[in-house]
DRENDO-1510 file (C-alpha; in Angstrom, 1 decimal, always signed):
<recs>
REC; n; res; u; v; w
REC; 1; MET; -5.3; +34.0; -22.1 .
REC; 2; GLY; -1.8; +32.6; -21.3 .
REC; 3; GLY; +0.6; +29.8; -21.5 .
REC; 4; GLN; +1.5; +27.1; -18.9 .
REC; 5; ARG; +4.5; +24.9; -18.7 .
REC; 6; SER; +5.6; +22.6; -15.9 .
REC; 7; TYR; +8.1; +19.9; -15.2 .
REC; 8; ALA; +8.5; +17.3; -12.5 .
REC; 9; SER; +10.9; +14.3; -12.0 .
REC; 10; SER; +11.6; +11.6; -9.5 .
REC; 11; LYS; +14.2; +8.9; -9.0 .
REC; 12; TYR; +14.1; +5.9; -6.8 .
REC; 13; SER; +17.0; +3.4; -6.3 .
REC; 14; ALA; +17.4; +0.5; -3.9 .
REC; 15; SER; +19.7; -2.4; -3.4 .
REC; 16; TYR; +19.4; -5.6; -1.5 .
REC; 17; TYR; +22.2; -8.2; -1.1 .
REC; 18; GLY; +23.8; -7.2; -4.4 .
REC; 19; TYR; +20.6; -6.8; -6.4 .
REC; 20; GLY; +19.9; -3.2; -7.5 .
REC; 21; TYR; +16.8; -1.5; -8.9 .
REC; 22; ILE; +16.5; +2.0; -10.3 .
REC; 23; TYR; +13.3; +3.7; -11.3 .
REC; 24; LYS; +13.1; +7.2; -13.0 .
REC; 25; VAL; +10.1; +9.2; -14.1 .
REC; 26; SER; +9.6; +12.7; -15.5 .
REC; 27; ALA; +6.6; +14.6; -16.8 .
REC; 28; THR; +6.4; +17.8; -18.9 .
REC; 29; TYR; +3.2; +19.7; -19.3 .
REC; 30; ILE; +2.6; +22.4; -22.0 .
REC; 31; GLY; -0.7; +24.1; -22.4 .
REC; 32; ALA; -2.8; +27.2; -22.8 .
REC; 33; ARG; -5.3; +28.7; -20.3 .
REC; 34; GLY; -8.0; +31.2; -20.6 .
REC; 35; SER; -10.2; +32.8; -18.0 .
REC; 36; TYR; -13.2; +35.2; -17.9 .
REC; 37; HIS; -14.0; +37.5; -14.9 .
REC; 38; LEU; -17.7; +37.5; -14.2 .
REC; 39; ASN; -18.2; +40.5; -11.9 .
REC; 40; ASP; -19.5; +42.9; -14.6 .
REC; 41; ALA; -21.7; +40.3; -16.3 .
REC; 42; LEU; -23.3; +39.3; -12.9 .
REC; 43; ASN; -23.2; +42.7; -11.3 .
REC; 44; ILE; -21.2; +41.4; -8.3 .
REC; 45; ASN; -19.5; +43.6; -5.7 .
REC; 46; SER; -15.9; +44.5; -6.7 .
REC; 47; LYS; -14.4; +43.2; -3.4 .
REC; 48; PHE; -15.1; +39.7; -4.8 .
REC; 49; ASP; -13.4; +38.4; -8.0 .
REC; 50; LEU; -15.6; +35.6; -9.5 .
REC; 51; TYR; -14.1; +34.0; -12.6 .
REC; 52; GLY; -14.1; +30.8; -14.6 .
REC; 53; GLY; -11.4; +29.3; -16.8 .
REC; 54; LEU; -10.4; +26.5; -19.1 .
REC; 55; SER; -7.1; +24.9; -19.7 .
REC; 56; LEU; -6.0; +22.6; -22.6 .
REC; 57; GLY; -2.7; +21.0; -22.7 .
REC; 58; TYR; -0.4; +18.0; -23.4 .
REC; 59; VAL; +1.6; +15.9; -21.0 .
REC; 60; VAL; +4.7; +14.0; -22.0 .
REC; 61; VAL; +5.8; +11.3; -19.5 .
REC; 62; ASN; +9.2; +9.5; -19.6 .
REC; 63; LEU; +9.7; +6.3; -17.6 .
REC; 64; SER; +12.7; +4.0; -17.2 .
REC; 65; ASP; +13.6; +1.3; -14.8 .
REC; 66; SER; +16.3; -1.3; -14.6 .
REC; 67; ASP; +17.3; -4.4; -12.6 .
REC; 68; ALA; +21.0; -4.9; -11.8 .
REC; 69; MET; +22.0; -8.4; -11.2 .
REC; 70; PRO; +25.2; -9.0; -9.1 .
REC; 71; GLN; +28.4; -9.7; -11.0 .
REC; 72; ALA; +29.6; -13.3; -10.6 .
</recs>
């Protein structure tokens, strides 16, 4: 049993003849993971490590974008 946490983000910006566009996204994951090693239960050779696991978590995603019109 253990905890998991991860974070990723990205930003994209472009401009074309005075028009601009910015796009930002980020994601955060928080969860728990458990695993069970099956070697003893299935009488498998110890040079192999057969296991199964489950994970349960929550992802928060933030997204923003904007258009920038040229100033007159």
